[in-house]
N, C-alpha and C positions, 0 to 999 in steps of 0.2 A: 322252735324245733331245730335250731342251729345245733349241729353236732360237734361243737367245740372248735370249728375251723374259723379262720379269719376271713370274713367276706370281702374285706378290703384288698386281700391278696388274690382274689379269684378273678378269672376272666369273665367277661359278659356271658359267654356261652356256658361256663360252669355255673354262674349265678342263675341263668335261665333253667338249667337242669335241676338245680337245688330248689328253685321256686316251684317247678313242676312236681317235685317230690314232696311239696308241702311246706317248705321252709319260707315263711313269710319275711324273715329278715333278708333273705336273698333278693326278693323283689324290691324291698325297701332300699337295699344297697344299689340296685339298678336305678331306682328313682333318684336317689341322692347323687349318683354318679352322672346322670344325664339331665337333671332338672334345670340346671343353670343355662345350659346351651338351648334347651327347648324354650324356656321362658324368654331368653334373649332374642331368639329368632321370632317367636310369636309376637313379642312386644313390637319389634320393628315391622313385622308383617301387618299386624292389626292396628298398630298406632296407639294402643293403650294397655297399661299393665294389668288391669282387672280382666279384660278380655283375653289377654295373653295367658294369665294364670288359669283362667277357665279352660282355654283351649289345650294347654299343657296337661292339666289335670284330666281332661276328657281323653286326651291321647294316651296317658298312662293307664287309665281305666280300660280303654279299648285294647291296649297292648296286653294288659294282664289277662283279659278275657280271651285273647287270641294267642297267648303264649305258646300253646301246644302247636300252633301253626308256624312258629319260628323254626326254620330248619337249618340256620347257620350258613346258608348259601351266600348271604351278605352279612356285613357287620350288624350287630344289634343296633348300633346308633343309626345306621342307614335304614333299617327296618322301622325303628321308632320314629325317625324323622319323616318317613313316608306317611305314617299315621298322622303325625302332627301337621304336615303340609295339608293333608286332606281336611283336617279339623279347621285349619286356618282358612282354607278355601270355602268351606261350608259357612264359617262365621262371616266371611266377607260377602258371600252370596246373600246370607240372611240380612246382614246390615244393609246391603244394597237395596233389597226389597223394602225394608223399613224406610230407608232414605227416599226411595222413589215415592212411597206413599206420603211421606212428610212433605216432599216437594210439591205434591199436588195440593197440600193444604196451605203452604206458606212459601213465600219467596225469600224470606229472611235467611241469611247465612250468618251464623254466629261469628263474631270477630275473635281473633286469637291474639292475645297480647304476649309479647316476648319478655323474658326476664333480662337480667344483666349478664355481661361477660360470656363465659362458657355456656351458661344455660340458654342464652339467646341464640348462640350458634347451634347448639344441640336442637333447640326448638325449630330453627330455620331448616336444618337438615331433615328433621323428622317430618316437618310440613311438606318439604319437597318430596320425601319418600312416599308420603301418602298420596301425592298427586300423580305418582307413576301408575301405569296400567298394572293391575295386580300380578299378571304373569311376569312382567318385567321386574317388578319389585321382588317377587319371589326368587327369580333367577339371580338378580343382583345381590340380594341378601345372602343366599346360599353360597354364592361365589366369593364375594368380597368381605362379608362379615363372618360367616361360618367357615370360610376358607376351604371349601370343598372343591375337588376337581370336577371337571365336567362329566366324567363317567359316573361319579357318585351322585351328582345332581340328576343325571339322566335316570339312574336306577330309582331314585327317590320320587321323581316327578312323572316318570313315564314319557318324558319328552326327549326327542333326539338331540344329540350333542350339537349339531349345526344350528338347530333352532334355538338352543340354549345360548350359544355364543352370540347369536343375533340379538336375542332378548337382552343379554347383559350389555352388549354394545349400545343398543338403543336406550337402555336405562341410563348408562353413563352419559350419553349425549343429552338426554332429557334432563337429568339431574344438573349437568353443567349449565344448561340453559335456564333452568328454574333458579339455581343459585345465583347466576349472573343477574337475572331479573330482580331477585331479592335485594342484591347490593345496590341496585339503581333506584329502589323504591324508598 
């Protein structure tokens, strides 16, 4: 239903309007434009690519269903990331409940083997990230990986700026300690 215009040249707001008018290519362009950032954030938040892809896909499905409620008062990316953050929180809560049940059944913790070179460093960092409190990990990733400012993060998470700054600071300190421990092992 594309009316001959180039969706790549359109703003997110214009794409939302076109999608609401029935242009499926417009929403596909929004997905293509924002998928990489969503999957990158979700992968680091959830710790595995399959869960991240599921969370991102679910966020896009929810965004599509709620597109009429997007009012443009915040950037589309901010609105979408808010949905994704909530999907990641739900996935972590669900995982935590499953892990709690599994812990009751067994005391075994699977071992993680590191690869060589850069892969070993990436694995070490990812392991350290997964050991952070989920709220700290969320704030840290949004600030330092997605490079959002605190006001954007506050809009996405519903958390105050001062609390976010504290979470990021504590995450940095915890990561430093975890990485230092890894080097000594």
